[in-house]
C-alpha positions in Angstrom: 5.0 -31.9 42.3 2.0 -29.9 43.3 -0.3 -27.7 41.0 1.3 -24.0 41.3 4.7 -25.2 40.6 4.0 -26.8 37.5 1.9 -23.6 36.8 5.0 -21.4 37.4 7.3 -23.9 35.5 5.1 -23.3 32.3 5.0 -19.5 33.1 8.7 -19.2 33.2 9.0 -21.7 29.9 6.4 -19.7 28.0 8.0 -16.7 29.2 11.4 -17.3 27.9 10.1 -18.8 24.9 8.1 -15.8 24.0 11.1 -13.8 24.5 13.1 -15.8 21.9 10.6 -15.4 19.8 10.1 -11.9 20.1 13.9 -11.4 20.0 14.3 -13.1 16.5 11.5 -11.5 15.0 12.8 -8.2 13.6 10.2 -6.2 14.7 11.1 -2.6 12.6 10.8 -5.2 9.7 7.5 -6.0 10.8 6.2 -2.6 11.4 7.3 -1.7 8.1 5.2 -4.5 6.4 2.4 -3.7 8.6 2.3 -0.3 7.5 3.1 -1.5 4.2 -0.3 -3.4 4.1 -2.4 -0.6 6.0 -1.2 2.2 3.6 -2.3 -0.5 -0.2 -5.6 -1.3 2.0 -6.2 2.6 2.6 -5.1 3.3 -1.4 -7.4 0.6 -2.6 -10.6 1.7 0.0 -9.8 5.5 -1.3 -9.7 4.0 -5.3 -13.1 2.3 -4.9 -14.4 5.3 -3.4 -13.5 7.7 -6.0 -14.8 5.0 -8.4 -18.3 4.5 -6.6 -18.4 8.5 -6.1 -17.6 9.3 -9.9 -20.3 6.5 -11.0 -22.8 8.7 -9.1 -21.4 11.6 -10.3 -21.8 10.5 -14.0 -25.5 8.9 -13.1 -26.1 12.9 -11.8 -24.7 14.4 -14.5 -26.9 12.5 -17.0 -30.1 13.0 -14.8 -29.2 16.7 -15.2 -28.5 16.7 -18.7 -32.2 15.2 -19.3 -33.8 17.7 -17.4 -31.7 20.7 -18.1 -30.9 20.1 -22.1 -27.7 22.7 -21.8 -24.9 19.9 -22.9 -22.1 22.3 -22.8 -22.8 23.5 -19.0 -23.0 19.3 -18.3 -19.5 19.2 -20.1 -18.2 22.4 -18.2 -19.2 20.7 -14.8 -17.7 17.4 -16.1 -14.4 19.3 -17.4 -14.2 21.0 -13.5 -14.7 17.9 -11.5 -12.0 15.7 -13.9 -9.7 18.6 -13.7 -10.0 19.5 -9.9 -9.7 15.3 -9.2 -6.7 14.7 -11.6 -4.9 17.8 -10.0 -5.6 16.1 -6.8 -4.6 13.2 -7.4 -1.4 14.8 -9.1 -0.7 16.6 -6.1 -0.7 13.8 -4.1 1.5 11.6 -6.2 3.8 14.6 -6.6 4.2 15.3 -2.7 4.5 11.4 -2.2 7.0 11.0 -4.8 8.9 14.2 -4.7 12.0 12.6 -2.4 12.6 10.4 -5.4 11.5 12.3 -8.3 11.0 16.2 -8.4 11.4 16.4 -12.1 8.3 14.7 -12.9 5.6 16.3 -10.6 4.7 19.3 -13.4 3.1 17.4 -16.3 -0.6 16.7 -16.3 -2.7 13.1 -17.3 -6.0 14.0 -19.6 
């Protein structure tokens, strides 16, 4: 047998093998799992970002509080910031879970 003939046979074998594997895999399930994993990673990254932002905001507010002695102002800013943040999270959760539970979308965490 010459070299090109073996190559052709190998190609045919691998093509058939690949087709079998591809057809045996449930593509939809595979894609769904990929989506789930990517969503999970996105959620983790967002959480980390939120934590970092909150940490820096806290430091910044403490720095402001040292310069400006108006404690009420700082508390007000923190409250507004916190309300905005929790509202965003609740709205996001509500919009995500609106299919499964519409009744529980109107409560607030403190």
